[in-house]
N, C-alpha and C positions, 0 to 999 in steps of 0.2 A: 549468497549463502555464507555463513560464518565458518571460518577456517581456523584450525589450531596447528601452528607450525613451530617446530623446535629445531634449533641448530646447536649441536653439541661439539665442542672443540676440546681436545685433550692433547697435551704435549708433554712428553716425559723423556724424550731423547733430544739432546742439544749438541750443536757443533762447538759451542763455546765450552771449554773444559770447566769453567767455573760454575756452570749451570747444571751439573750432573748430580747434585745432592738431593733432587726430588725423590722422595720415597713412596709416592702415591702409586698404588697398583694400576696396571695398565687397563684392567678390565672394568674400572669404575664407569667410564663413559658408555661402554657397551651395555652394562647392566642397567644404567639409567635409560638408555635408548630403548631397551626392551620393554621397560615398564611404561614409558611414555607412548610407545607405539601400540601397545595392547589396546584394542578397541573397547574391551570391557572395562579397562581402568581409566585411561586418559584419552586415547584416540587421537594422538598427534601425528602429523606428517613430519617425520624425523629425518634429519640429515646429520651425519657424523663425519667429522674430520679428525684423523689421528696423525700426529706428527707431520703436519703440513707447513710449508713456508708461509711467511707473513702475507705475501701477495695473494695466495690462494685463500687464506683465511679471511683477508680483508674483502675479497670479492664475494665470498659466501655471506659475510655479514651484510654487505650492501644488498644482496639479493633477498635476504631475510626481511629487511625493512622496506624494500621498494614495492610500490603498487599495492600496499595493504589497505584494507577497508577499515572503517571505524570499529566494527564489531569483531575483527580478527584478533586472535590471541597469539602473540609471538613470545617465544621463550629462547633466550640465548644463555647457554651454559659454557663456562670455561674453567678448565682445571689445568694448572701449570704454575709457572713462575710469574709473579708480579714484581716489576722492578720500579724503584723510585729513584729518579736521577737527582743530581746535586741541587736542582732548582725546585724539587718537590713534585715534578710531573710524574705521572704514572704511565707505565707501559706494560703490555701483556706480551710475554716472551713466546716466540714460536721456535720451531726447530732450527731455523737459520739465524736466530738472533745473536748479535754480538754486542757485548756490553759497551764497547767503545763506539758503537754506531746505532744507538737505539732508534733514532729518528727514522732511519731508512731500513732497518731490519726487524722491526717489531711493530706492534699495534698500539699506537698512542690512544689513551683513554679518551682524549678529546675527539678523535675521529669517530669512535664508537658512539659518543654522546651526540655528535652531529647527525649520525645516521638514525639514531633513535628519535631525535627531535624532528627530522624530516618525515617520519612515518605517520600516517593518518590513524594508525591503530590506537585505541584508547586503553588497551590492555597489553602492556609490554613488561615482560618479566626478565630480569637479568640475575643470573646466579653465578657468583664467582667463588670458586673453591681454590683460592690462591694462597700460596705461602710467599709473603713479601720479604724483600731484602733491599739493601742499598745496592745501587748499580755499580758503584766504584769500590776499589779496594780500600781497606781501612787506612792505608798510608796516605791517601789523598784526603785532605780536609774537606768536609762538606760544609756548605754555607748554612745549611739548616740541620740542626741536630734533632728535629722532631722525629720521634720513632713511630708516630701514627701515620698511616697512609691517607686517611681521610677519603676513603673510597666512596662513601655515600655522598659526600659533597660534590664529587666529580660527575655523578650521574643523577643529578636532580632534574626533575621535569614532571609535567602532568602526565597522568596515565601510566606511570612506571611503578614497579615494585622491584626493589633491589635486595637480594639476599647475599650475604658474603660470609665465608667461613671464619674470617678474621679481619682485623683492620690494623694490624701492627706488624712491624718488621720483626721476623722471628729468627733470622740468622743474618750474619754479615760475612764479609770476606776479609781474609788476612792474606795479602799477596794475591795469588790466584786460587787459593784453597778456601772453601767455605768454613766458617767458624760457627759451630753450633749444628743443630740437627733440624731439618725441616719437618714440620708436623705431618703425620700421616693423614690420609684423606678419610678421616672418620666422618666428616661432614657429609660427603656423598654416600657413604655406606648407610648412614641412618636415613638419609633422604630417600634412598631406594627402598629401604625396609618399610618406612612409614607409608609409602605409596603402594607397595606390593601387597602387603598383608592387611592394609586398611587401618593399621594402628594409629595413624595420624588423624583419623576421624575422631577428634576429641569430644565433640558434642553428640555423637551418635546419630546424626541426621542422615547418614548415608553418603554425604559429600565431603570431600577434603578440600578446604580452602587454603589459600596461601598463608593466611594467618595461623591456621591450625598446623600446617606443615612446618612453619618456622618455629612455633612454640614447641612442637614435638622434637624437632632436630636440636634446637637450642638446649633443651634440658638434658638430652642424652649426650651431646657433645661435651657440655660442661661437666656432667657426672664422670665421663671417661677421661677427659683432658681438661682439668681446671684452668690451665694457662691459655686455653683457646676460647675466645668469646665471639660467637657468631653475632652478626649485626643485621638489622632490617630497616628498610626505609620504603615508604609507599606514599603515593599521591594519586589515588584512583577513587572513582566513584563506585560505591557498592563493594561487593566482594568478588573475588576471582576464584572460581572453582577450578582447581587444577586436576582433580581426579575424582573417581567414585570409589566407594568402599565396597569392593566385590564380596568381602567376607562379613558383611553386616548381618548381625543377628539381633533378635529382640534382647534388650537389656536384661541383665540377670534379675534385677529386682522386679521387673514387670513379669518376667517368666515365672518366677516363684509366686507372685501374687495371683496370677491367673490359674496356677495349678493348686492354690491353697483350697482346702475344704471349707474355709471360713468365708461366709458370704461377704462380710465387710471388706476382706482383703481383695476379693474379686471386684467389688464395687469401687474400691479405691484405685484399681488399675485403670479405670476408664479415663481418669484425668491424664495419666501418662500416655495412654494410647491416643487421646485427642491431641496432646502436645506433639507427638511424633507425626501425626497426620498434618499438623500445621507447619512444622519446620522441615519435614523430611522430603526426600526426593520421590520420584515416582514409585520406586520399589518399596520404600519405607511406607508411603501412604497406602499402597495396596495391602501390605502386610497388616498395618494397623486396622484398616477396615475389615479385613478377614477376621481378626481377633474380636472386634466389636460385634460382628455378626454372629459369632459363636456365643457371645454372652447374651444375645437376644433369646437364645434357646436355653438359657441357664435354668436350673431347677428352682432357684430363688426368684419369686415374683418381683421382689424389689430390684434385684440385679437385672432381671429381664426387662422390666419397665424402664429402668435408667438407661440400659444399653439401647433400647429402641428409640428413646427420646434423643440420646446423643447421636445416634446414627442419622436421624432426620436433620440434625443441625450440621452434620458434616457433609452429607450428600447434597449435590446441587438440586434445586427444586425441579421436579419433573415437569417437563413441558406439557401443557394441557393438550389432551387428545383433540384433534380437529373434529368439530361437530359436523356430521354429514349435512350438507346443504339440502334443503327441501327440493323435491323434484319440481321443476317449473310447471306451472299450470298450463294445460293445453290452451292454445289460443282460441278465442271465441270464433265460432264459425262465421264466416263472412258470406253475405249474399252473393254467391258467385253467378255471374252472368253467363248465359250459354255462349258458346263460341259463335262469333258473328259470322254468319254465312256470307258468301260473296253475293253482293246485291245483283240480282239478275236484271236484265233489261226489261223494262215494263212493256207489256204488250200494248198495242194501240188502243184496245178497248178500255184500259185502265187509266189512260191519260186524261186528266181533268180538262175538258174543253174550255172551261172558264178561265180567262187570263187572270194572273195574280195582280191584284191592285196594290199600288204602293201604300205602305203604312199599315197594312193589314196582314194578319197571320191566318193561313189556312188551317182549318181543323178537319181532318178527314172524317167523313161520316161513315155510318155503318154500311152504306150501300157501296162504298168504294174501298173494300179491304185491300191492304197492301202489306208488304213486309214491314216488320216492326223497325222503327228507327232506333238509333243508339240511345236517344233520350228515354225511350220506353223501357230499356233494360235497367235503369237505375232503380235502387230501392226507394220505397215511398218516403223514407225519412230524408233522402238526399235532396237538397234544394235544387230546383231547376235553374239552369243558367239563364241569364237574361237574354231575351231575343235580340239578335243583331239589328241595328237600326236599318229601317227600310229606306229605299231610294226616295229622295225628296223630303225625308224627315230631318229635322234639325232643331236647333234651340229656338227659343222665343225670339231671339235677335234675328235669326235667319228668316223666320216667318214674317217679321215686321219688314225686313228688307224686301222680301218678295212682294208684299202688298204694295209698298211704295213704288216698286219697279213696275208693277202692273198699272198703277194709276198714271205713272209717267208715260207709259206706252200709249195709253188711251188719250192722254192730253196731246202727245206728239201726233197721233193719228188725226185728232180733231183739228189741230193747227195746220197740218199738211193739207187736209181736205179744204179748209177755209182758204188757204193761200192759193190752192189750185183753182178754186171757184173764183176767187178775186182776180186771178191771172186771166182766166177765160173771159170774165166780164170786162176787164180792162181792154183786152184785145178787140172785143166785139164793139164796144161802145166808144172806144177812144181811137182816134186815128193817129195819135202821136207815137204809138209804139209802146213796148214794155220796158220799164226802167231796168237798167242792168243790175243795180243793187238788189232789187226785189227778186230778180231771177236767181242770183247766187244764194240768197237766203232760203228761197224755196227748195233749191237743189240740196243744200246742207241739211235742211229739216227732213227731207225725204230720205236721204242716205242714213241719217241717224235713226230714223224710224225703222228702216229695214234692218239695220244692225241689231237694234234692241230686240226686235221681233225674232230674229234668228237666234240670239242668245237665250231667249226665254224658251224657245222650242227645244233647243239642245239640252237645257237643264231638265226639262220635263221628260 
């Protein structure tokens, strides 16, 4: 979730006697905090530090930029003294700052720049309402006589917008006393005014961007104090909306055109209303649509027709109403089979005495009624399943093999009978006895004949 965080730092009381020339009112930071905290205007989470030492301020700046997301908007505001040392380095003074020890008692601009660079936020706003001066007395010669502070150059970086009230040393020191007068904080005063009453909304779209806020403050500061020139530097993608214009009203020229009795004036107001709808925020677009709807009911047919046509171009196209889906057709009635009763045990008088022959299918006749089989309940259009093969039935190859086996069996029987007859004849008519080899052959043939005959009977 996008967050909007602001840290406001104001220092106007200093332990160093030479830093008491700041004439900015103490309530500037509180006034700005009230505007930024207002949820109707800016809706920031605001933290305010007033007259705190440098280590407290540095810790708060580190917390502001730590663990930020890319879409978070961070705003750092500082009002107080800005000090430029002999080498041109910039420091922001806190309540414990000593000019002789800036490195350890103030906030170096380099540290703030590093904290901003480490932040993941792509919208970082830095507002410096400082009056700058040289850090050392005038009696000590400075190596650089440049009166510009070059604040913008010290805070360059992507995703940053820097606004500064001035960029020049406005007073110096003579001994321990300031020479000259520090500028009053007119910058913050106009900053608060532009946000609070919405006058910084220069284009009238209901939003106040940083560009608009800077232009508004710059013009009023220069008009009031010509010697003070605010500066701006940005390197961001798109625009940063800093606040909303809670006092937005319809521009005067559109208000007069809509109230005019002349139809051409009311007709000309349509272009202005369409422009507001295109560039304005949610409140502005809602008001523009309401005015166009009123013109739809205008007495002039020309104005009414033009307003209706313009309204159609501004409103999003209406989503087509979902067409009711046709009711599903009732399913075709299926031939439901009656519940299958439990098959009772057949009485002995209904048992067919004729044995079932292999390869044939019994067809019950009218004289032997019995319970209907499952196949009888199928509709006439359903194909009958093929009858299971009966015992002994096979392919043509099986039939050929059975035929050859029967022939071989009869041949073995014939040979066995012939051998037996020859054996008996040899024993009767021959006194030499029976040859052993013939005996073994006869026994082998007889055993083979018996095995083949047993296998054939088992298969049948």
